[in-house]
C-alpha positions in Angstrom: 66.2 148.2 82.0 67.3 146.4 85.2 69.3 148.2 87.9 73.1 147.8 87.8 74.9 145.7 90.3 76.2 148.7 92.1 73.2 151.0 91.6 73.3 154.0 93.9 76.4 152.9 95.8 79.4 155.1 96.3 82.6 153.5 95.2 86.1 154.8 95.6 88.8 153.5 93.2 92.4 154.4 93.8 94.9 154.6 90.9 91.9 155.4 88.7 93.7 157.6 86.2 94.8 154.7 84.0 95.0 151.0 83.6 93.0 148.6 85.9 91.8 151.5 88.0 90.4 153.5 85.1 88.7 150.4 83.6 87.2 149.5 87.0 85.8 153.0 87.4 84.2 152.7 83.9 82.7 149.3 84.8 81.4 150.6 88.1 79.9 153.6 86.3 78.0 151.3 83.9 76.7 149.3 86.8 75.1 152.4 88.4 77.8 153.3 91.0 78.6 156.9 92.0 82.3 156.7 91.4 85.2 158.5 93.1 88.4 158.3 91.0 91.3 158.9 93.3 94.8 159.3 92.1 98.0 161.3 92.6 97.6 162.1 88.9 94.5 164.4 89.4 94.5 165.5 85.7 94.4 161.9 84.5 91.7 161.0 87.0 89.7 164.1 86.0 89.8 163.0 82.3 88.4 159.6 83.1 85.8 161.1 85.4 84.7 163.4 82.5 84.5 160.4 80.2 82.2 158.7 82.8 80.1 161.8 83.0 79.7 161.9 79.2 78.5 158.3 79.4 75.8 159.2 81.9 77.5 158.1 85.2 78.1 160.3 88.2 81.8 160.6 88.9 84.2 162.8 90.9 88.0 163.0 90.7 90.0 163.5 93.9 93.7 163.7 94.6 95.4 161.2 96.9 98.9 160.0 97.8 98.0 156.5 99.1 101.2 156.1 100.9 100.3 159.1 103.1 97.6 158.1 105.7 96.5 161.7 106.2 96.1 162.2 102.4 94.0 159.0 102.2 91.8 160.0 105.2 91.2 163.4 103.6 90.2 161.9 100.3 87.8 159.5 101.9 86.2 162.3 103.9 85.7 164.3 100.7 84.2 161.3 99.0 81.8 160.6 101.8 80.8 164.3 102.0 80.0 164.4 98.3 77.3 161.7 98.4 76.8 161.2 102.1 78.0 157.6 102.3 80.7 155.1 101.3 79.9 151.6 100.1 82.9 150.2 98.2 86.7 150.8 98.3 89.0 149.4 95.6 92.6 149.7 96.7 94.2 149.5 93.3 97.0 152.1 93.3 100.5 150.7 93.1 103.8 150.5 91.3 105.8 147.9 89.5 109.5 147.2 89.5 112.2 146.0 87.1 113.6 142.5 87.6 116.8 142.7 89.7 118.6 140.4 92.1 117.6 141.0 95.8 121.2 141.9 96.7 121.1 144.8 94.2 117.7 146.3 95.3 118.4 149.8 96.6 116.8 150.8 99.9 114.7 153.4 98.1 113.2 150.8 95.8 112.3 148.5 98.7 110.8 151.3 100.6 108.8 152.6 97.6 107.4 149.1 97.0 106.2 148.8 100.6 104.9 152.4 100.8 102.8 152.3 97.7 102.0 148.6 97.3 101.4 147.6 100.9 101.1 150.7 103.2 98.8 152.3 100.6 96.4 149.4 100.9 96.7 149.5 104.7 95.9 153.2 104.8 92.8 152.6 102.7 91.5 149.7 104.7 92.1 151.4 108.1 90.6 154.7 107.2 87.6 153.2 105.2 86.7 150.7 107.9 85.0 153.4 110.0 83.2 155.0 107.0 81.9 152.1 105.0 78.2 151.3 105.4 77.2 147.9 106.8 77.3 145.5 103.9 80.2 147.5 102.4 83.1 145.9 100.5 86.8 146.4 100.2 88.7 144.9 97.2 92.5 145.0 97.3 94.5 144.5 94.1 97.4 142.2 94.9 99.3 140.2 92.2 100.1 136.7 91.1 103.6 137.6 92.3 102.2 137.5 95.9 101.0 134.0 95.4 103.8 132.6 93.3 106.9 134.8 93.7 109.3 135.0 90.9 113.1 135.5 91.1 114.1 139.2 90.6 110.9 140.6 92.0 111.6 140.1 95.7 110.4 143.6 96.9 107.3 143.6 94.7 106.4 140.0 95.7 106.9 140.7 99.4 104.6 143.8 99.2 101.9 141.9 97.3 102.0 138.9 99.5 101.5 141.3 102.4 98.4 142.6 100.7 96.9 139.1 100.6 97.7 138.4 104.2 96.3 141.8 105.3 93.1 141.0 103.3 92.6 137.7 105.1 93.3 139.2 108.5 90.9 142.1 108.0 88.2 139.9 106.5 87.9 138.1 109.8 88.2 141.3 111.9 85.6 143.4 110.0 83.0 140.6 109.4 80.1 140.6 109.2 79.7 144.3 108.5 82.4 144.7 105.8 83.7 142.1 103.3 87.4 142.3 102.4 88.7 140.4 99.4 91.7 140.6 97.0 92.3 140.1 93.3 95.6 138.7 92.1 96.2 139.3 88.3 98.9 137.8 86.2 100.7 140.4 84.1 98.2 142.9 82.7 98.6 144.9 79.5 98.7 148.4 81.0 101.1 151.3 81.1 102.8 149.7 84.1 104.0 146.7 82.1 107.1 148.4 80.7 108.3 149.0 84.3 108.8 145.3 84.6 110.8 144.9 81.4 114.5 144.2 82.0 117.1 146.1 80.0 118.2 144.7 76.6 114.8 143.4 75.6 112.2 145.0 73.4 108.8 145.5 74.9 107.2 143.1 72.4 109.8 140.5 73.2 109.1 141.0 76.8 105.3 140.6 76.3 105.8 137.5 74.2 107.8 135.9 76.9 105.1 136.7 79.4 102.4 135.3 77.1 104.2 132.1 76.5 103.9 131.2 80.2 100.1 131.7 80.4 98.0 128.7 79.3 95.3 131.0 78.0 97.8 132.4 75.5 97.4 136.1 76.3 98.1 138.8 78.9 95.3 140.0 81.1 93.5 143.0 79.8 92.3 145.7 82.3 88.7 144.6 81.6 89.5 141.0 82.9 90.6 142.4 86.2 87.8 144.9 86.4 85.2 142.1 86.0 86.7 140.2 88.9 86.7 143.4 91.1 83.1 144.1 90.2 82.0 140.6 91.3 83.7 140.9 94.7 82.3 144.4 95.2 78.7 143.3 94.3 76.0 141.4 96.2 76.8 138.4 94.0 79.7 137.9 96.4 77.7 138.5 99.6 79.1 135.3 101.3 82.6 135.8 100.0 85.2 137.4 102.3 88.9 136.8 102.9 89.2 135.4 99.4 92.0 136.0 96.9 90.6 135.7 93.4 93.5 134.8 91.0 93.0 136.1 87.5 95.9 134.4 85.8 94.7 132.4 82.7 95.6 129.1 84.2 99.1 129.9 85.4 98.3 128.4 88.8 
């Protein structure tokens, strides 16, 4: 059997207790990575880590509050100490928001969006930059909303657009030692999707409305996004940096 695309590499995935993060961790494990599953939900991350272990992968769950720089630095130090190196960081952790007019967005919603969706990525990038091995990779999970903002999601779109700009700036700054790329999914069928659903609409009605605007006729599945992340983390993307890979079924 040939070696996996991440064979022997140490990869940290934030927000790994569920959704895109959990599926990315599973995919990395199948590709031979030593996977650190980092999440504020340590119990959830531990369950996924145990699942990876049962499948024959090496995995470790660690707690992290990505919006807290010290927490992120502590988690990365523990990850590097476990296997003696760090090769890949996937900044996936984040939160959604319900559609609402910008004038009605409370300060706490705006601040939470920036803290978890943008500052969380910044914390990961700045603390990982000094730990990643030469040839390392950072993959930031942004959103189609950062490319094509929609009315009612001003705070979310601003944070995700910031992730894309940060990715492009750091790609130039950290080259050639570290590649930095982003993935921007259209709506993905995870537990976060109900957070976007406005009041007065069933979840299935909401999903159908989302599907109707996607030429491929379906929502993203976590595996779709995990496959894109794997590509950008692997040597197959050795000459790719500063790129925002849109996984949107033809929406753009």
